[in-house]
VOLUMLO-602648 format. One record per residue (C-alpha): residue in three letters; x negated, y, z. Coordinates in Angstrom, 1 decimal. Each point is the difference from the previous one (the first is absolute). Layout:
VOLUMLO-602648
['ALA', [X, Y, Z]]
...
END
This chain:
VOLUMLO-602648
['UNK', [21.8, -87.8, 78.2]]
['UNK', [1.6, -2.9, 1.4]]
['UNK', [-2.0, -2.4, 1.5]]
['UNK', [1.4, -3.4, -1.8]]
['UNK', [2.6, -1.0, -2.6]]
['UNK', [2.4, -0.9, 3.3]]
['UNK', [-0.3, 3.2, 1.2]]
['UNK', [0.8, 2.3, -3.3]]
['UNK', [3.1, -2.6, -0.3]]
['UNK', [1.3, 0.9, 3.1]]
['UNK', [-0.6, 3.4, 0.1]]
['UNK', [1.9, 0.6, -2.8]]
['UNK', [3.1, -1.5, 0.8]]
['UNK', [2.4, -0.1, -1.9]]
['UNK', [-1.3, 0.5, -3.4]]
['UNK', [-2.8, -2.9, 0.0]]
['UNK', [2.6, -2.4, 2.7]]
['UNK', [2.2, -0.1, -4.0]]
['UNK', [-2.8, -1.0, -1.8]]
['UNK', [-1.1, -2.9, 2.6]]
['UNK', [3.7, -1.2, 0.0]]
['UNK', [-0.7, -0.4, -4.1]]
['UNK', [-3.3, -1.7, 0.8]]
['UNK', [1.1, -2.6, 2.6]]
['UNK', [3.3, -0.9, -2.4]]
['UNK', [-2.2, -0.8, -3.2]]
['UNK', [-2.7, -1.9, 2.5]]
['UNK', [2.8, -2.7, 0.2]]
['UNK', [-1.5, -0.8, -3.7]]
['UNK', [-3.4, -0.8, 0.7]]
['UNK', [1.5, -1.8, 3.5]]
['UNK', [1.6, -2.6, -2.2]]
['UNK', [-3.0, 0.2, -2.2]]
['UNK', [-2.1, -1.0, 3.4]]
['UNK', [2.7, -2.5, 0.7]]
['UNK', [-0.8, -1.7, -3.1]]
['UNK', [-3.6, -0.1, 0.0]]
['UNK', [0.2, -1.7, 3.5]]
['UNK', [2.6, -2.4, -0.9]]
['UNK', [-1.6, -2.9, -1.4]]
['UNK', [-2.8, -0.6, 2.7]]
['UNK', [2.8, -1.4, 2.7]]
['UNK', [2.5, -0.5, -2.9]]
['UNK', [-2.4, -3.2, -1.7]]
['UNK', [-0.6, -1.5, 3.3]]
['UNK', [3.6, -0.3, 0.4]]
['UNK', [1.0, -0.9, -3.8]]
['UNK', [-2.7, -2.7, 0.2]]
['UNK', [1.6, -1.8, 3.1]]
['UNK', [2.5, -3.0, -0.6]]
['UNK', [4.1, 0.2, -0.6]]
['UNK', [1.9, -0.9, 2.8]]
['UNK', [1.5, -3.8, -0.1]]
['UNK', [3.5, 1.7, -0.3]]
['UNK', [-0.8, 2.8, -2.2]]
['UNK', [1.7, 0.3, -3.5]]
['UNK', [-2.8, -0.7, -2.3]]
['UNK', [1.0, 2.7, -2.8]]
['UNK', [-0.2, 2.4, 3.1]]
['UNK', [-3.5, -1.1, 1.7]]
['UNK', [-3.0, -0.5, -1.9]]
['UNK', [-3.7, 0.0, 0.5]]
['UNK', [-2.8, 1.1, -1.8]]
['UNK', [-3.7, -0.8, -1.0]]
['UNK', [-3.1, 1.8, 0.8]]
['UNK', [-0.2, 0.9, -3.8]]
['UNK', [3.5, 1.5, 0.1]]
['UNK', [-0.9, 1.9, 2.9]]
['UNK', [-2.4, 1.6, -1.7]]
['UNK', [2.1, 0.9, -2.6]]
['UNK', [2.5, 1.5, 2.2]]
['UNK', [-2.7, 2.1, 1.3]]
['UNK', [-1.8, 1.4, -3.0]]
['UNK', [3.4, 0.3, -2.0]]
['UNK', [0.6, 3.2, 1.6]]
['UNK', [-3.2, 1.6, -0.9]]
['UNK', [0.4, -0.9, -3.6]]
['UNK', [3.4, 1.2, 0.1]]
['UNK', [-1.2, 3.0, 1.3]]
['UNK', [-2.1, 0.9, -2.7]]
['UNK', [2.5, -0.5, -2.3]]
['UNK', [2.2, 2.4, 1.8]]
['UNK', [-2.5, 2.6, 0.0]]
['UNK', [0.2, 1.6, -2.9]]
['UNK', [3.9, 0.3, -0.8]]
['UNK', [0.2, 1.4, 3.4]]
['UNK', [-2.2, 3.1, -1.6]]
['UNK', [2.4, 0.3, -2.6]]
['UNK', [2.9, -0.7, 2.5]]
['UNK', [-1.0, 3.3, 2.1]]
['UNK', [1.4, 2.2, -3.0]]
['UNK', [3.3, -0.7, 1.8]]
['UNK', [-0.6, 1.4, 2.7]]
['UNK', [-2.2, -1.3, 3.1]]
['UNK', [3.0, 0.0, 2.6]]
['UNK', [2.3, -1.9, -3.1]]
['UNK', [-3.0, -2.5, -0.4]]
['UNK', [-0.2, -0.9, 3.6]]
['UNK', [3.8, -0.2, 0.3]]
['UNK', [0.3, -2.3, -3.6]]
['UNK', [-3.0, -2.2, 1.1]]
['UNK', [1.4, -0.6, 3.9]]
['UNK', [3.0, -2.2, -1.1]]
['UNK', [-2.0, -2.3, -1.9]]
['UNK', [-2.7, -0.1, 2.5]]
['UNK', [2.6, -1.2, 2.5]]
['UNK', [1.7, -2.6, -2.7]]
['UNK', [-3.4, -1.5, -0.5]]
['UNK', [-0.6, -1.1, 3.7]]
['UNK', [3.5, -1.4, 0.0]]
['UNK', [-0.9, -2.0, -2.6]]
['UNK', [-2.7, -1.4, 2.1]]
['UNK', [2.6, -0.1, 2.6]]
['UNK', [2.4, -2.7, -2.0]]
['UNK', [-2.6, -1.6, -1.8]]
['UNK', [0.6, -4.0, -1.2]]
['UNK', [-3.5, -0.3, -1.1]]
['UNK', [-3.2, 1.5, -0.3]]
['UNK', [0.6, 1.6, -3.9]]
['UNK', [2.4, 2.2, 1.9]]
['UNK', [-2.7, 1.2, 2.4]]
['UNK', [-2.4, 0.2, -3.0]]
['UNK', [2.5, 2.8, -1.3]]
['UNK', [0.6, 1.8, 3.0]]
['UNK', [-3.6, 0.3, 0.9]]
['UNK', [-0.5, 1.2, -3.6]]
['UNK', [3.0, 2.5, 0.2]]
['UNK', [-1.3, 1.1, 3.2]]
['UNK', [-3.1, 1.1, -1.3]]
['UNK', [1.2, 2.0, -2.5]]
['UNK', [2.3, 1.8, 2.7]]
['UNK', [-3.0, 0.6, 1.9]]
['UNK', [-2.1, 1.3, -2.5]]
['UNK', [2.3, 2.8, -1.0]]
['UNK', [0.6, 0.6, 3.4]]
['UNK', [-3.8, 0.2, 0.6]]
['UNK', [-0.4, 2.7, -2.6]]
['UNK', [3.1, 2.2, 0.1]]
['UNK', [-0.2, 0.1, 3.9]]
['UNK', [-2.9, 2.3, 0.5]]
['UNK', [1.0, 1.9, -3.1]]
['UNK', [2.9, 1.3, 1.6]]
['UNK', [-1.2, 0.7, 3.5]]
['UNK', [-2.8, 2.0, -1.4]]
['UNK', [2.5, 1.8, -2.3]]
['UNK', [2.1, 1.0, 3.0]]
['UNK', [-2.4, 1.1, 2.9]]
['UNK', [-2.0, 2.7, 1.0]]
['UNK', [-3.4, 0.2, -0.8]]
['UNK', [-1.4, -0.2, 3.5]]
['UNK', [1.8, -2.9, 0.9]]
['UNK', [0.0, -2.0, -3.4]]
['UNK', [-2.5, -2.3, 0.9]]
['UNK', [1.6, -1.0, 3.2]]
['UNK', [3.3, -0.8, -1.2]]
['UNK', [-1.5, -2.1, -3.0]]
['UNK', [-1.9, -1.9, 2.0]]
['UNK', [3.2, -0.9, 1.6]]
['UNK', [0.6, -2.4, -2.7]]
['UNK', [-2.9, -2.1, 0.1]]
['UNK', [0.4, 0.0, 3.9]]
['UNK', [3.6, -1.1, -0.5]]
['UNK', [-1.4, -2.7, -1.9]]
['UNK', [-2.3, -1.6, 2.5]]
['UNK', [3.2, 0.0, 2.4]]
['UNK', [1.6, -2.2, -2.2]]
['UNK', [-2.6, -2.3, -0.6]]
['UNK', [-0.4, -0.2, 3.9]]
['UNK', [3.6, -0.4, 0.1]]
['UNK', [-0.1, -3.3, -2.4]]
['UNK', [-3.1, -1.1, 2.1]]
['UNK', [1.6, 0.2, 3.3]]
['UNK', [3.8, -1.3, -1.6]]
['UNK', [-1.0, -2.4, -1.6]]
['UNK', [-1.1, -2.3, 3.5]]
['UNK', [3.5, 0.5, 0.7]]
['UNK', [2.0, -0.3, -3.4]]
['UNK', [-0.4, -2.9, -2.6]]
['UNK', [-0.6, 1.7, -3.6]]
['UNK', [4.2, 0.6, -1.0]]
['UNK', [0.4, 1.6, 3.2]]
['UNK', [-3.1, 2.2, -0.4]]
['UNK', [1.1, 0.8, -3.8]]
['UNK', [3.1, 0.8, 1.5]]
['UNK', [-1.4, 2.9, 2.0]]
['UNK', [-2.6, 1.2, -2.6]]
['UNK', [3.2, 0.5, -2.1]]
['UNK', [1.8, 2.6, 2.3]]
['UNK', [-2.8, 2.5, -0.5]]
['UNK', [0.5, 0.7, -3.6]]
['UNK', [3.7, -0.1, 0.6]]
['UNK', [-0.1, 3.2, 2.9]]
['UNK', [-2.0, 1.8, -2.6]]
['UNK', [2.2, -0.1, -2.4]]
['UNK', [2.9, 1.2, 2.3]]
['UNK', [-2.6, 2.5, 1.6]]
['UNK', [-1.2, 1.9, -2.8]]
['UNK', [3.7, 1.3, -0.4]]
['UNK', [-1.0, 2.5, 2.8]]
['UNK', [-3.2, 1.9, -2.0]]
['UNK', [-0.3, 1.7, -3.0]]
['UNK', [-1.9, -0.7, -2.7]]
['UNK', [-3.0, 2.1, -0.7]]
['UNK', [-0.1, 3.4, -0.9]]
['UNK', [-2.8, -0.7, -2.4]]
['UNK', [1.4, -2.0, -1.4]]
['UNK', [3.5, 1.6, -0.2]]
['UNK', [-2.0, 3.1, -1.2]]
['UNK', [-1.5, -2.1, -3.0]]
['UNK', [3.2, -1.1, -1.4]]
['UNK', [1.6, 3.6, -0.1]]
['UNK', [2.4, 0.1, 3.0]]
['UNK', [-1.2, 2.8, 1.6]]
['UNK', [2.9, 0.3, 2.5]]
['UNK', [-0.5, -3.5, 1.8]]
['UNK', [-3.4, 0.3, 0.0]]
['UNK', [0.6, 3.3, 2.3]]
['UNK', [2.3, -2.0, 1.7]]
['UNK', [-2.0, -2.8, 0.7]]
['UNK', [-3.0, 2.1, 0.9]]
['UNK', [1.9, 1.8, 2.5]]
['UNK', [0.8, -2.9, 1.8]]
['UNK', [-3.6, -1.6, 0.5]]
['UNK', [-1.2, 3.6, 1.1]]
['UNK', [2.7, -0.1, 2.6]]
['UNK', [2.0, 2.6, -1.5]]
['UNK', [-2.6, 3.2, -0.1]]
['UNK', [-0.2, 2.1, -3.4]]
['UNK', [-1.7, -2.1, -2.7]]
['UNK', [0.6, 2.4, -2.4]]
['UNK', [-3.9, 0.8, -0.1]]
['UNK', [-1.1, -3.3, 0.2]]
['UNK', [2.8, -0.9, -2.8]]
['UNK', [-1.0, 2.8, -2.3]]
['UNK', [-3.6, -1.2, 0.0]]
['UNK', [1.2, -3.4, -1.1]]
['UNK', [2.0, 0.9, -2.6]]
['UNK', [-3.1, 2.3, -1.4]]
['UNK', [-2.3, -2.7, -0.1]]
['UNK', [2.5, -2.7, -1.3]]
['UNK', [0.5, 2.2, -3.0]]
['UNK', [-3.4, 0.3, -0.8]]
['UNK', [-0.1, -3.7, -0.2]]
['UNK', [2.8, -0.1, -2.2]]
['UNK', [-1.3, 2.8, -2.3]]
['UNK', [-3.2, -2.2, -1.0]]
['UNK', [-0.6, -0.4, -3.1]]
['UNK', [-1.4, -3.8, -1.8]]
['UNK', [-3.4, 1.4, -0.1]]
['UNK', [0.4, 1.2, 3.4]]
['UNK', [1.0, -3.6, 1.4]]
['UNK', [-2.9, -1.8, -2.2]]
['UNK', [-2.3, 2.2, 2.5]]
['UNK', [2.2, -1.2, 2.8]]
['UNK', [-0.7, -3.4, -0.7]]
['UNK', [-3.5, 0.7, 0.2]]
['UNK', [0.1, 2.4, 2.8]]
['UNK', [2.8, -0.6, 2.2]]
['UNK', [1.0, -3.8, -0.2]]
['UNK', [-3.3, -1.9, -0.8]]
['UNK', [-1.7, 1.0, 3.3]]
['UNK', [2.9, -0.3, 1.8]]
['UNK', [1.0, -3.6, -1.4]]
['UNK', [-4.1, -1.1, 0.5]]
['UNK', [0.5, 0.9, 3.8]]
['UNK', [2.6, -1.6, 1.1]]
['UNK', [-0.4, -3.3, -2.2]]
['UNK', [-3.9, -0.1, 1.4]]
['UNK', [1.5, 0.3, 3.8]]
['UNK', [2.4, -2.2, -0.9]]
['UNK', [-2.9, -2.6, -1.3]]
['UNK', [-2.0, 0.5, 3.3]]
['UNK', [2.6, -0.5, 2.1]]
['UNK', [1.6, -3.0, -1.0]]
['UNK', [-3.8, -1.3, -0.6]]
['UNK', [-1.2, 0.8, 3.0]]
['UNK', [1.2, -3.2, 1.8]]
['UNK', [2.9, 1.2, 1.6]]
['UNK', [2.5, -2.0, -2.0]]
['UNK', [-2.2, -3.5, 0.2]]
['UNK', [0.0, 0.7, 4.0]]
['UNK', [3.7, 0.8, 0.4]]
['UNK', [1.1, -2.7, -2.5]]
['UNK', [-2.9, -2.8, 1.8]]
['UNK', [-0.3, 2.0, 3.3]]
['UNK', [0.4, -3.1, 2.1]]
['UNK', [-2.4, -3.0, -2.1]]
['UNK', [-2.4, 3.1, -0.1]]
['UNK', [0.4, 0.6, 3.8]]
['UNK', [0.2, -3.9, 0.8]]
['UNK', [-4.0, -0.1, -1.3]]
['UNK', [-1.3, 2.7, 1.5]]
['UNK', [2.0, -0.4, 3.4]]
['UNK', [-1.0, -2.6, 3.1]]
['UNK', [1.5, 1.1, 2.9]]
['UNK', [3.2, 2.3, -1.8]]
['UNK', [3.3, -1.4, -1.2]]
['UNK', [-0.5, 1.6, -3.8]]
['UNK', [4.1, 0.8, 0.5]]
['UNK', [-0.4, 1.7, 2.4]]
['UNK', [-2.8, 2.5, -1.3]]
['UNK', [2.0, -0.2, -3.2]]
['UNK', [3.0, 1.9, 2.1]]
['UNK', [-2.9, 2.0, 2.0]]
['UNK', [-1.2, 1.3, -3.8]]
['UNK', [3.5, 0.8, -1.0]]
['UNK', [0.7, 2.1, 3.2]]
['UNK', [-3.1, 1.7, -1.0]]
['UNK', [1.0, 1.0, -3.3]]
['UNK', [2.8, 1.6, 1.2]]
['UNK', [-1.7, 2.0, 2.8]]
['UNK', [-2.7, 1.3, -2.6]]
['UNK', [2.8, 1.0, -2.4]]
['UNK', [1.5, 2.1, 2.4]]
['UNK', [-3.2, 1.5, 1.0]]
['UNK', [-0.8, 0.5, -3.9]]
['UNK', [3.2, 1.7, -0.4]]
['UNK', [-0.8, 2.5, 2.5]]
['UNK', [-3.7, 0.6, -1.5]]
['UNK', [1.2, 0.0, -3.7]]
['UNK', [1.0, 3.4, 0.1]]
['UNK', [-2.6, 1.4, 2.9]]
['UNK', [-3.3, -1.9, -0.9]]
['UNK', [1.3, -0.4, -3.8]]
['UNK', [-0.1, -2.8, -2.5]]
['UNK', [-3.7, 0.1, -1.2]]
['UNK', [-1.6, -0.3, 3.4]]
['UNK', [2.0, -3.3, 0.9]]
['UNK', [-0.6, -1.4, -3.4]]
['UNK', [-3.9, 0.3, 0.7]]
['UNK', [0.5, -1.3, 3.7]]
['UNK', [2.3, -2.7, -1.5]]
['UNK', [-2.3, -1.5, -2.1]]
['UNK', [-3.4, 0.4, 2.2]]
['UNK', [1.8, -1.6, 3.0]]
['UNK', [1.6, -2.6, -2.3]]
['UNK', [-3.2, -1.0, -1.9]]
['UNK', [-1.7, -0.2, 2.9]]
['UNK', [2.3, -2.3, 2.1]]
['UNK', [0.3, -2.4, -3.0]]
['UNK', [-4.0, -0.2, -0.4]]
['UNK', [0.2, -0.4, 3.9]]
['UNK', [2.3, -2.6, -0.7]]
['UNK', [-1.5, -2.1, -2.6]]
['UNK', [-3.4, 0.3, 2.2]]
['UNK', [2.1, -1.9, 2.7]]
['UNK', [1.1, -2.7, -2.2]]
['UNK', [-3.3, -0.7, -1.5]]
['UNK', [-2.2, 0.3, 2.9]]
['UNK', [2.1, -2.3, 2.5]]
['UNK', [0.4, -2.1, -2.8]]
['UNK', [4.0, 0.4, 0.3]]
['UNK', [0.5, -0.4, -3.8]]
['UNK', [-1.2, -3.4, 0.2]]
['UNK', [1.8, -1.1, 3.0]]
['UNK', [-2.4, 0.6, 3.0]]
['UNK', [1.2, 0.9, 3.3]]
['UNK', [-1.3, 3.4, 1.0]]
['UNK', [1.1, 0.1, 3.1]]
['UNK', [3.0, 1.4, 1.6]]
['UNK', [-2.4, 2.6, 1.6]]
['UNK', [-0.3, 1.9, -3.3]]
['UNK', [3.9, 0.2, -1.1]]
['UNK', [-0.7, 3.3, 1.1]]
['UNK', [-1.9, 0.9, -3.1]]
['UNK', [2.0, -1.2, -3.0]]
['UNK', [3.4, 1.6, 1.8]]
['UNK', [-1.9, 3.1, 0.3]]
['UNK', [-0.9, 0.5, -3.6]]
['UNK', [3.5, -1.4, -0.8]]
['UNK', [1.9, 2.7, 2.0]]
['UNK', [-2.5, 2.7, -1.5]]
['UNK', [0.4, -1.5, -3.2]]
['UNK', [3.8, 0.4, 0.2]]
['UNK', [0.3, 3.2, 1.8]]
['UNK', [-2.2, 1.9, -2.1]]
['UNK', [1.9, -1.4, -3.1]]
['UNK', [3.4, 1.1, 1.6]]
['UNK', [-1.2, 3.3, 1.3]]
['UNK', [-1.4, 1.1, -3.6]]
['UNK', [0.2, -1.3, -3.7]]
['UNK', [3.0, -2.2, 0.9]]
['UNK', [2.4, 3.0, 0.4]]
['UNK', [-2.2, 2.8, -1.9]]
['UNK', [-0.2, -2.1, -3.2]]
['UNK', [3.9, 0.3, -0.3]]
['UNK', [0.3, 3.7, 0.8]]
['UNK', [-2.2, 0.5, -2.6]]
['UNK', [2.5, -1.0, -1.9]]
['UNK', [2.1, 2.5, 0.5]]
['UNK', [-2.5, 2.8, 0.2]]
['UNK', [-2.0, -0.2, -2.9]]
['UNK', [2.3, -0.4, -3.3]]
['UNK', [1.8, 3.1, -1.3]]
['UNK', [3.5, 0.2, 0.5]]
['UNK', [1.2, -0.9, -3.4]]
['UNK', [-2.1, -3.2, -0.4]]
['UNK', [-0.1, -1.2, 3.6]]
['UNK', [1.7, -3.0, -1.2]]
['UNK', [-3.1, -1.1, -1.3]]
['UNK', [-0.8, -0.5, 3.9]]
['UNK', [1.2, -3.4, -1.1]]
['UNK', [-3.0, -0.8, -2.0]]
['UNK', [-1.8, 0.1, 3.5]]
['UNK', [2.7, -2.0, 1.5]]
['UNK', [0.0, -2.9, -2.8]]
['UNK', [-4.1, -0.2, 0.3]]
['UNK', [0.6, -0.2, 3.9]]
['UNK', [2.2, -3.4, -0.2]]
['UNK', [-2.3, -1.1, -2.7]]
['UNK', [-3.2, 0.6, 2.4]]
['UNK', [2.3, -1.9, 3.0]]
['UNK', [0.8, -2.8, -2.1]]
['UNK', [-3.4, -0.4, -1.4]]
['UNK', [-2.1, 0.3, 3.3]]
['UNK', [2.3, -2.6, 2.1]]
['UNK', [-0.5, -2.5, -2.9]]
['UNK', [-3.6, 0.9, 0.0]]
['UNK', [-0.6, -0.5, 3.3]]
['UNK', [0.1, -3.7, 0.3]]
['UNK', [-2.3, 0.0, -2.9]]
['UNK', [-2.7, 2.5, 1.4]]
['UNK', [-0.1, -2.0, 3.1]]
['UNK', [-0.3, -3.5, -1.8]]
['UNK', [-3.1, 2.1, -2.4]]
['UNK', [-1.6, 2.2, 2.8]]
['UNK', [1.1, -1.6, 3.4]]
['UNK', [2.4, 1.9, 2.2]]
['UNK', [-2.6, 2.3, 1.3]]
['UNK', [-1.1, 0.7, -3.7]]
['UNK', [3.7, 0.5, -0.9]]
['UNK', [-0.9, 2.8, 2.5]]
['UNK', [-2.6, 1.7, -0.6]]
['UNK', [1.5, 0.1, -3.9]]
['UNK', [2.7, 2.0, 1.8]]
['UNK', [-2.4, 2.7, 1.9]]
['UNK', [-1.8, 0.2, -2.9]]
['UNK', [3.1, 1.3, -2.0]]
['UNK', [0.8, 2.1, 2.9]]
['UNK', [-3.0, 1.6, -0.1]]
['UNK', [0.1, 0.7, -4.0]]
['UNK', [3.6, 1.4, 1.1]]
['UNK', [-1.6, 2.5, 2.1]]
['UNK', [-2.3, 1.2, -2.7]]
['UNK', [3.1, 0.5, -2.0]]
['UNK', [1.9, 2.2, 2.7]]
['UNK', [-2.7, 2.2, 0.6]]
['UNK', [-0.6, 0.5, -3.8]]
['UNK', [3.7, 0.1, -1.3]]
['UNK', [2.6, 0.6, 2.6]]
['UNK', [1.0, 3.5, 0.8]]
['UNK', [1.6, 1.1, 3.4]]
['UNK', [3.5, 1.2, -0.2]]
['UNK', [1.0, 0.4, 3.6]]
['UNK', [1.9, 3.4, 0.7]]
['UNK', [0.3, 0.3, -3.8]]
['UNK', [3.6, 0.8, -1.5]]
['UNK', [0.9, -2.2, -2.9]]
['UNK', [-0.6, 1.3, -3.5]]
['UNK', [3.9, 1.1, -0.6]]
['UNK', [-0.4, 2.1, 3.1]]
['UNK', [-3.0, 2.1, -0.4]]
['UNK', [0.6, 3.8, 0.0]]
['UNK', [0.1, 0.4, -4.1]]
['UNK', [-0.7, 3.8, 0.6]]
['UNK', [-3.3, -0.9, 1.1]]
['UNK', [-1.5, -1.9, -3.0]]
['UNK', [0.5, 0.3, -3.6]]
['UNK', [1.0, -3.7, -0.3]]
['UNK', [0.6, -2.7, 2.4]]
['UNK', [-2.8, -2.6, 0.7]]
['UNK', [-0.2, -3.4, 1.7]]
['UNK', [-0.6, -0.5, 3.0]]
['UNK', [-3.9, -1.0, 0.0]]
['UNK', [-0.6, 3.1, -2.2]]
['UNK', [-2.4, 2.4, 2.0]]
['UNK', [2.0, 2.9, -0.6]]
['UNK', [2.9, -1.1, 2.4]]
['UNK', [-2.2, 1.0, 2.5]]
['UNK', [1.1, 3.6, -0.5]]
['UNK', [3.6, -0.7, -0.7]]
['UNK', [2.1, 1.3, 2.7]]
['UNK', [2.4, -3.1, 1.4]]
['UNK', [3.8, 1.0, 0.9]]
['UNK', [0.0, 0.3, 3.7]]
END
């Protein structure tokens, strides 16, 4: 057995290489999403600068803080409305949907580039949110359906990693580019996605479900590096055929057994992820760190936090398939709750929340808590909650992952909007104590309900001959199922 996911990839060339290539191509979508998430922080400051005296009035304009808050939040609102339709759109094909949404995604950014009023920026933000929601749902489903079980977790985590890379790129480029130039850069990623998608196939699972067996064989052969895929293809066909023959009564039982639990698990993970304080911290990083620090530049600290998120995401991509999803989730929630409680306690004891100088020599305490929190978030619940969307749902109902997608963005919108209210009501230290309590509840939820899916084949890839009927991934029966080698 290989010692790590990376060794699994390199020890099985070329049959793993094509899966990696396909993953990197579709990861351009999450990269575009990350560029959008990080855009508002540097762009809003640029938008509030006065227009040059020699500028054309219709081209240059400034915004108020209230208008800036709408620009930042409308993308989350658009993502909420884009969640459910994205699930229905997946009936058209995973690759096809990504191709269809990539051009509107790029054009949305161009609307900002050539905006002559703040209302055009509003429209651009809302449209980018819709496109981001679709990309965020379809990408992990595509990757989970093309990847071998031994490296599926690693490849799925690439999507979240590239999102963090996109955010960091926006932070860094925003130092040198104004908001129009930054929007132009952001439009490049979805445009490249549209072009690169021509190089990779649709997922075999989707093609088989639509009855396109020849195309599915061609796709699977390419993804497996030219190896004989007859056995794997026959197994997938047998399980999918069982799905087709289910009666209405079976479908009713399936709603109780195969769908309710995945919906509950994925939506629950999204709620705890978004209300853990990570969203609030990312949107208000500089103001929060300004209250906690005395001798450290909060802008520099924010960049360090962003870099550590990327490094933690890289580590997570290896550990997901070696340690497993569930242990990482448990450790993530434990560290997050501890770090959040420590951060809040520091603010309470030192009186930083009331503007009392804590002393530069104590800055290492809140900095350490902030770094531990962000690393724990990026290591566990952040990528894994998205991976489960592609793993837990049966093939023919995988579009229902859109429910968790919409819940995620609704909670993002709510968590960002309520942070200021929590701070006014409870104090900054009280807000972080509240987030710590939510993380503890998330830990209980994880231990009680979340299954381990490490190394398990997707439902349609399990050996049909070893079971009377297909079963969901969280079923105990699957422990005895033979996986496709």
